[in-house]
C-alpha positions as CSV (number, residue, x, y, z in Angstrom):
1,M,11.3,25.4,-16.9
2,T,13.4,26.9,-19.6
3,E,13.7,25.3,-22.9
4,G,17.2,24.1,-24.0
5,N,18.7,24.6,-20.9
6,E,16.0,22.9,-18.7
7,E,15.7,23.4,-14.6
8,M,15.1,20.3,-13.1
9,L,12.9,20.6,-9.9
10,R,14.3,19.9,-6.5
11,F,11.4,20.8,-4.5
12,I,8.0,19.8,-6.1
13,R,4.9,21.7,-5.1
14,Q,1.3,20.6,-6.1
15,D,1.2,23.0,-9.1
16,D,4.1,21.4,-10.5
17,V,2.8,17.9,-10.7
18,E,2.3,16.4,-14.1
19,V,-1.1,14.6,-14.4
20,E,-1.5,11.7,-16.8
21,E,-5.0,10.6,-17.3
22,L,-5.0,6.5,-17.7
23,P,-7.7,4.1,-17.8
24,W,-7.8,3.1,-14.1
25,G,-7.2,6.5,-12.7
26,P,-5.4,9.5,-13.0
27,H,-1.5,9.6,-12.2
28,E,0.0,12.6,-10.6
29,W,3.7,12.4,-11.4
30,I,5.9,14.1,-8.4
31,S,9.2,12.8,-9.9
32,R,10.2,11.4,-13.0
33,E,12.6,11.9,-16.3
34,G,12.0,15.5,-17.0
35,L,10.5,17.0,-14.1
36,T,13.4,16.3,-11.3
37,E,16.8,15.1,-11.8
38,A,16.4,11.7,-10.1
39,E,18.0,9.0,-12.0
40,H,17.0,6.4,-9.8
41,L,13.5,6.8,-8.5
42,M,10.3,7.9,-10.0
43,L,7.3,8.7,-7.5
44,V,3.6,8.7,-8.5
45,R,0.2,9.1,-6.8
46,V,-2.6,7.5,-8.1
47,K,-6.4,8.0,-7.5
48,M,-8.4,4.8,-8.7
49,P,-11.8,4.5,-8.8
50,P,-14.0,2.3,-7.4
51,G,-14.3,-0.7,-9.7
52,Q,-11.2,-0.1,-11.6
53,A,-7.6,-1.9,-11.6
54,H,-4.4,-1.7,-13.0
55,K,-4.5,-5.3,-14.3
56,F,-1.7,-7.9,-14.5
57,H,1.4,-6.3,-16.0
58,R,5.4,-6.3,-15.4
59,H,7.9,-3.9,-15.4
60,P,11.2,-5.6,-17.3
61,H,13.4,-2.9,-16.2
62,M,11.9,-1.4,-12.9
63,E,11.1,-2.7,-9.2
64,E,8.3,-1.0,-7.5
65,I,7.0,-0.5,-3.9
66,I,3.0,0.4,-3.8
67,Y,2.0,2.2,-0.7
68,V,-1.7,2.7,0.2
69,V,-2.8,6.0,1.3
70,E,-6.5,5.8,1.4
71,G,-9.1,2.5,0.5
72,Q,-8.6,-0.6,0.1
73,A,-6.3,-2.7,-2.8
74,E,-6.0,-6.2,-3.5
75,Q,-2.9,-6.5,-4.4
76,W,-1.4,-9.1,-6.3
77,V,2.3,-10.1,-6.5
78,D,3.0,-12.9,-8.8
79,R,0.1,-15.6,-8.1
80,E,-0.3,-14.2,-4.6
81,Y,-2.6,-11.4,-3.3
82,Q,-3.3,-9.7,0.2
83,M,-5.6,-6.9,0.8
84,L,-4.0,-3.9,1.6
85,G,-5.3,-0.7,3.4
86,P,-4.0,2.6,4.3
87,G,-0.1,2.2,5.7
88,D,0.0,-1.1,4.0
89,A,2.9,-1.7,1.4
90,A,3.8,-4.0,-1.6
91,H,7.3,-4.4,-3.1
92,I,7.3,-5.9,-6.4
93,P,10.7,-7.1,-7.7
94,M,11.9,-6.1,-11.2
95,D,9.9,-7.9,-14.2
96,M,7.7,-9.5,-11.8
97,V,3.9,-9.6,-12.8
98,H,1.5,-7.7,-10.5
99,G,-1.7,-6.0,-10.3
100,T,-3.4,-3.5,-8.2
101,Y,-7.6,-3.6,-8.0
102,N,-9.8,-1.4,-6.2
103,A,-11.3,-3.6,-3.8
104,G,-13.5,-1.0,-1.8
105,D,-16.5,1.3,-2.7
106,T,-14.3,4.4,-2.5
107,D,-11.3,5.8,-4.4
108,L,-8.1,4.0,-3.9
109,I,-5.3,6.4,-3.3
110,F,-1.9,5.1,-3.4
111,L,1.6,5.9,-4.0
112,A,4.1,4.1,-6.2
113,I,7.8,4.4,-6.1
114,L,9.4,2.7,-9.3
115,S,13.2,2.5,-9.9
116,P,15.5,3.5,-12.0
117,A,14.0,6.3,-13.2
118,R,15.8,5.9,-16.6
119,F,16.1,2.7,-18.6
120,E,16.0,1.2,-22.1
121,G,13.1,-0.4,-23.5
122,P,9.2,-0.5,-22.5
123,A,8.2,0.8,-19.1
124,L,5.2,-1.6,-18.8
125,V,4.2,-4.9,-20.4
126,D,0.3,-5.6,-20.5
127,V,0.0,-9.6,-19.4
128,S,-3.6,-9.4,-18.4
129,E,-5.0,-11.3,-21.3
130,E,-2.2,-13.9,-21.1
131,S,-2.4,-17.1,-19.4
132,P,-2.2,-17.9,-16.2
133,W,-3.2,-14.0,-15.5
134,V,-6.5,-14.1,-17.6
135,G,-7.8,-16.9,-15.5
136,L,-6.9,-15.2,-11.9
137,K,-9.4,-12.5,-11.6
138,A,-13.1,-12.5,-13.2
C-alpha cells in the first residue's frame, strides 16, 4: 500500500492479514477499514485458546454472524445460549448483548462477519460486569 493514495486489497492473501492480539485470542483481520474497500462488511478469524472467552458485550452499530470452524463454543445471544460446533453459526442483531466462550479443551476457531464496516461511535461495549450478565456465567 502506498501512503496518501492507499491501494485497498481485493484479493487478500495470508501475508496481507492484519493480526491483532486481544485478551481472548489473536484476531486475523481479513477485511476491515484500511485493508479493503468494504464499507458494509468486516471479516475476522479468531483463535480462542481453551478457557478463554469474549465475555458479554454488544456492538452498538453492528450486527454479527459467528461461524464456528473448529472446536466448541458456548455461544450466548441475549440471555440464551447454545453449544456450537464446526459448521454451526449464530446471528447477533445490532446492539444485542452476546458472548463467546471456548467450551472445549482445544482451540476454538471461528469467523466473525460484522456489518457495517464504517460507523460512528464505539465498536464494542463490554457489559460483562453489569447486571444481569455478571450472574449468568461463573
